[in-house]
TIRO-986579 format. One line per field, with one value per residue (C-alpha): residue number from 1; y, z, x. Coordinates in nm, 4 decimals. Each point is the difference from the previous one (the first is absolute). Layout:
BEGIN
i (NUM/...);
c2 (Y/...);
c3 (Z/...);
c1 (X/...);
end
This chain:
BEGIN
i (1/2/3/4/5/6/7/8/9/10/11/12/13/14/15/16/17/18/19/20/21/22/23/24/25/26/27/28/29/30/31/32/33/34/35/36/37/38/39/40/41/42/43/44/45/46/47/48/49/50/51/52/53/54/55/56/57/58/59/60/61/62/63/64/65/66/67/68/69/70/71/72/73/74/75/76/77/78/79/80/81/82/83/84/85/86/87/88/89/90/91/92/93/94/95/96/97/98/99/100/101/102/103/104/105/106/107/108/109/110/111/112/113/114/115/116/117/118/119/120/121/122/123/124/125/126/127/128/129/130/131/132/133/134/135/136/137/138/139/140/141/142/143/144/145/146/147/148/149/150/151/152/153/154/155/156/157/158/159/160/161/162/163/164/165/166/167/168/169/170/171/172/173/174/175/176/177/178/179/180/181/182/183/184/185/186/187/188/189/190/191/192/193/194/195/196/197/198/199/200/201/202/203/204/205/206/207/208/209/210/211/212/213/214/215/216/217/218/219/220/221/222/223/224/225/226/227/228/229/230/231/232/233/234/235/236/237/238/239/240/241/242/243/244/245/246/247/248/249/250/251/252/253/254/255/256/257/258/259/260/261/262/263/264/265/266/267/268/269/270/271/272/273/274/275/276/277/278/279/280/281/282/283/284/285/286/287/288/289);
c2 (0.0163/0.3456/0.1581/0.2926/-0.1916/-0.1282/0.2666/0.1240/-0.3452/0.0129/0.3004/-0.1252/-0.3239/0.1976/0.1035/-0.3309/-0.1691/0.1902/0.0777/0.0567/0.2719/0.1871/0.1160/0.1842/0.3371/0.1094/0.2563/0.1861/-0.2776/-0.2466/0.2374/0.0313/-0.3741/-0.0751/0.2538/-0.1540/-0.3621/0.0988/-0.0832/0.1808/0.1654/-0.0202/0.2655/-0.0887/0.3059/0.0474/0.2388/0.1439/-0.0530/-0.2014/-0.3101/0.1962/0.0114/0.3208/-0.2110/0.1681/-0.2743/-0.2176/0.1979/-0.1423/-0.3372/0.0565/0.1722/-0.3284/-0.1993/0.2538/0.2544/0.3105/0.2428/0.0993/0.2214/0.1759/-0.0214/-0.1446/0.1981/0.0285/0.1061/-0.2087/0.0311/0.1444/0.3013/0.0546/-0.1355/0.2158/-0.1011/0.1025/0.3257/0.1053/0.0463/-0.0165/-0.0962/-0.2136/-0.1074/-0.0015/-0.3485/0.0730/0.2633/-0.2900/-0.2361/0.2248/0.0133/-0.3680/-0.0494/0.2226/-0.1645/-0.3241/0.1306/-0.0933/0.2259/0.1776/0.0244/0.2677/-0.1273/-0.0196/0.2242/0.3204/0.3550/0.0614/-0.3471/0.0331/0.3519/-0.1066/-0.2966/0.1809/0.2534/-0.2408/-0.2749/0.0557/-0.2207/0.0465/-0.1191/-0.1771/0.0773/-0.3266/0.0362/0.3057/0.3043/0.3650/0.1855/0.2746/-0.1789/-0.2475/0.1162/-0.3581/-0.1019/-0.2367/0.2707/0.2413/0.3689/0.2043/0.1309/-0.3424/-0.1355/0.3017/-0.0576/-0.3711/0.0753/0.2412/-0.2864/-0.2123/-0.2063/-0.1608/-0.0079/-0.3048/0.0998/-0.2838/-0.1548/0.0603/0.1353/0.2675/0.2115/0.1331/0.1252/-0.2904/-0.1555/-0.2797/0.1391/0.0241/0.0052/0.3610/0.0327/-0.2126/0.2563/0.2963/-0.1136/-0.0857/0.3576/0.1726/-0.1916/0.0815/0.3672/0.0035/-0.2519/0.0024/-0.2959/-0.1759/-0.0587/-0.1692/-0.3391/-0.2494/-0.1670/-0.2174/-0.1619/-0.3264/-0.2709/0.1276/-0.3100/0.0761/-0.0401/-0.2080/0.1524/-0.2632/-0.0163/-0.1884/0.2737/0.2670/-0.1878/-0.0624/0.3811/0.0902/-0.2342/0.1393/0.3574/-0.0844/-0.1817/0.2704/0.2621/-0.2228/-0.0218/0.3902/-0.0332/0.1052/0.3297/0.2460/-0.0380/-0.3784/-0.1098/-0.3635/0.1228/0.1410/-0.2035/-0.0051/0.0537/0.2233/-0.1779/0.1562/-0.1634/-0.3196/-0.1972/-0.1596/0.2876/0.2443/0.1867/-0.0014/0.1649/0.2712/0.0520/0.0351/0.2676/0.1619/0.0364/0.1144/0.2684/0.1179/-0.1503/-0.1137/-0.3689/0.1030/0.1579/-0.3082/-0.2664/0.1914/-0.0020/-0.3615/-0.1278/0.1877/0.2509/-0.3104/-0.1530/0.3242/0.0291/-0.3663/0.0390/0.3297/-0.1713/-0.3611/0.0738/-0.1062/-0.3504);
c3 (0.0022/-0.0981/0.3492/-0.1250/-0.0399/0.3463/0.1717/-0.2572/0.0323/0.3958/-0.0273/-0.2528/0.1668/0.2005/-0.3490/-0.1599/0.2975/-0.0598/-0.3722/0.0030/0.2794/-0.0172/-0.3205/-0.0228/-0.1284/-0.1918/-0.2681/-0.0669/-0.2343/0.3137/0.2075/-0.2555/-0.0497/0.3984/-0.0002/-0.3126/0.1420/0.3655/0.1610/0.2563/-0.1449/0.1910/-0.0447/0.1332/0.1860/0.2695/0.3187/0.0374/-0.1879/0.2741/-0.2481/-0.2512/0.2475/-0.1930/-0.3321/-0.2400/-0.2630/0.2088/-0.0959/-0.3655/0.1947/0.1900/-0.3202/-0.1643/0.2857/-0.0657/0.2678/-0.1354/0.2918/0.2439/0.3068/0.0526/0.3894/0.2956/0.3302/0.0853/-0.1905/-0.2933/-0.2409/-0.2675/0.2190/0.3439/0.1140/0.1505/0.3787/-0.0728/0.1856/-0.2185/-0.3025/-0.2393/-0.2876/-0.3090/0.0128/-0.3322/-0.0360/0.0332/-0.2605/-0.2350/0.1298/-0.1252/-0.3366/-0.0296/0.1017/-0.2529/-0.2741/0.1326/-0.0054/0.3519/0.1915/0.2565/0.3500/0.2610/0.2821/0.2926/-0.0879/0.1632/-0.0954/-0.2149/-0.1455/-0.1233/-0.1779/-0.1393/-0.1361/-0.1632/-0.1335/-0.1517/-0.1329/-0.3724/0.0379/0.2629/0.3442/0.2263/0.3740/-0.0001/0.3841/0.2024/0.0953/0.0186/0.2595/-0.0042/0.1538/0.2325/0.0720/-0.0130/-0.1525/-0.2081/-0.1694/-0.2877/-0.0034/-0.2204/-0.1975/-0.0898/-0.0727/-0.2592/-0.1401/-0.0429/-0.1814/-0.2265/-0.1291/-0.0368/0.3041/0.2280/0.3773/0.1673/0.3204/0.2342/0.2304/0.3028/0.3587/-0.1374/-0.1480/0.3479/0.3153/0.2565/-0.1098/-0.1840/-0.3763/-0.1316/-0.3247/0.0481/0.0419/-0.3101/-0.1937/0.1539/-0.1187/-0.3453/-0.0308/0.1424/-0.2888/-0.2776/0.0922/0.0037/-0.2599/-0.2514/-0.0443/-0.2381/0.2534/0.2973/0.0585/0.2970/0.1457/0.2684/0.1767/0.1740/-0.0596/-0.2311/0.1633/0.2747/0.3677/0.2539/0.3414/0.2350/0.3395/-0.2215/-0.2320/0.2677/0.1382/-0.3321/-0.0945/0.3302/-0.0265/-0.3629/0.1104/0.2867/-0.2020/-0.2827/0.3154/0.1331/-0.3672/-0.0177/-0.3318/0.1331/-0.1094/0.2567/0.0621/-0.0018/0.2820/0.1442/0.0487/-0.3488/-0.2667/-0.3335/-0.2064/-0.0462/0.1842/-0.2454/-0.2711/0.1483/-0.2723/-0.3338/-0.1397/0.1440/-0.3309/-0.0954/0.3320/-0.0649/-0.3259/0.1747/0.2220/-0.2513/-0.2205/0.3160/0.0254/-0.3432/-0.1912/-0.3722/-0.1096/-0.2533/0.3157/0.2152/-0.2773/0.0037/0.3558/0.0370/-0.2466/-0.3655/0.1415/0.0907/-0.3293/-0.1943/0.2237/-0.0824/-0.3764/0.0352/0.1697/-0.1320/-0.3633/-0.1741/-0.0867);
c1 (-0.0314/0.1666/0.0693/-0.1778/-0.3124/-0.0234/-0.1442/-0.2139/-0.1685/-0.0044/-0.1967/-0.2169/-0.1187/-0.2766/-0.1347/0.0270/-0.1814/-0.2853/-0.0331/-0.3718/0.0376/0.3367/0.2132/0.3394/-0.0553/0.3412/-0.1342/-0.3329/-0.1452/0.0253/-0.1955/-0.2800/0.0316/-0.0383/-0.3287/-0.1455/-0.0107/-0.0514/0.3418/0.1940/0.3224/0.2912/0.2616/0.3455/0.1702/0.2583/-0.0553/0.3520/0.3181/0.2069/0.0175/0.1720/0.3180/0.1354/0.0061/-0.2144/0.0221/-0.2289/-0.2779/0.0363/-0.0248/-0.2859/-0.1787/0.0561/-0.1917/-0.2957/0.0682/-0.2134/0.0256/0.2782/-0.0456/0.3112/0.0478/-0.2094/-0.0293/0.3768/0.3166/0.1220/0.2712/-0.2107/-0.1744/-0.1743/-0.3168/-0.2823/0.1141/0.3644/0.0468/0.3055/-0.2389/0.2956/-0.1826/0.1544/0.3445/0.2037/-0.0969/-0.3500/-0.0055/0.1715/-0.2868/-0.2559/0.1542/0.0424/-0.3604/-0.1221/0.2241/-0.1837/-0.3263/-0.0449/-0.2370/0.1417/-0.1669/0.0453/-0.2382/0.2279/0.2698/0.1164/-0.1108/0.3306/0.0122/-0.3322/0.0521/0.3216/-0.1148/-0.3073/0.2150/0.2587/-0.2100/-0.0812/-0.3290/-0.2776/0.0286/-0.2321/-0.0682/-0.2012/-0.1195/0.0127/-0.2126/-0.0031/0.2286/-0.2114/-0.2867/0.2064/0.3490/0.1761/0.3269/-0.1653/-0.2194/0.0987/0.0279/-0.2223/0.3257/0.1321/-0.3542/-0.0447/0.3417/-0.0596/-0.3288/0.1655/0.2155/-0.2744/0.0147/-0.2831/-0.0536/-0.1820/-0.2024/0.0632/-0.2538/0.2124/0.0270/0.2143/-0.2822/-0.0933/0.2002/-0.0694/-0.3208/-0.1532/-0.0487/-0.3559/-0.1525/-0.0189/0.3666/0.0766/-0.2300/0.1747/0.3307/-0.1443/-0.1599/0.2969/0.2300/-0.2425/0.0306/0.4076/0.0577/-0.2918/-0.2504/0.2487/0.2425/-0.1733/-0.0839/-0.0423/0.3237/-0.1511/0.3058/0.0336/-0.3045/-0.2777/-0.1907/-0.2685/0.1013/-0.1696/0.0509/0.0606/0.2153/0.2478/0.0122/0.0135/0.3294/0.1533/-0.0415/0.1705/0.2863/0.0454/0.0275/0.2136/0.2457/0.0230/0.0522/0.2536/0.1842/0.0006/-0.2297/-0.3214/-0.1551/-0.0671/-0.4015/0.0387/-0.2193/-0.0660/-0.3777/-0.0433/-0.0461/0.1538/-0.3113/-0.3370/-0.2931/-0.2316/0.1463/0.0662/-0.1752/0.0986/-0.2086/0.2324/0.0709/-0.3673/-0.0754/0.2582/-0.1673/-0.3377/0.1503/0.1598/-0.3123/-0.2000/0.2505/-0.0841/0.3181/-0.1245/0.0515/0.2794/0.2017/-0.0910/0.1031/0.3576/0.0392/-0.1063/0.2638/0.0271/0.2354/0.2230/-0.0430/0.1048/0.3084/0.1142/-0.0769/0.2193/0.2935/-0.0338/-0.1356/-0.3179/0.1353);
end
């Protein structure tokens, strides 16, 4: 077996095990095909770039395995640049600028969700392709490190990018977020970026959560472990769940659409927010093949 095919085959096992449900999406054509036959399309991506070890040639290898989106950093400092919890906020390194160029060449989507402010602004400005902030919120409404400032959101939108509003506790300042909080962030982002540059980012599980005593214990243990490792974001609370109870349903996107419709948003705008803007971004970066 070719050594380069082994990891790819490992990654494909879960898809191969459920061929009637899952399909690997590498291209826009794959995405369209998944929708047409009713399968769940999986886009492989990385959250952080530690796996590169400073070797940008690995990006081509990972691209050959089907990786189509790369988040430049997680919460802390990496060789590429600073994450949103790094107090130095040093921005992209020289390697980081070179990584942005390499990702552009490979037509891999650049994701800036957990990146620090200067890393975010630097990557948006340096990238020749639109970027994603796939799961974040608006700092103007909740001043959390994971959320993005209006100035950076405008720059992202001016260059064709898309912000995905997540369904996470960072939409508020210490309370369990509600459906109204989600809508507030969507509407603020539309006001700042325009309706062509806002989507839904979700984050974590998209399946409904059943709250039991075991679930509560597991959540507390999960948050405590992240806090011990120093990777938990300010605002992670053992008593606040990582979802929006109002949308704790397999119909969550339909429910968001209903809320937006009730607020007077038209069907064309809602369709863009629920997925159309992401499809446009993928087309702009990947091409239309």
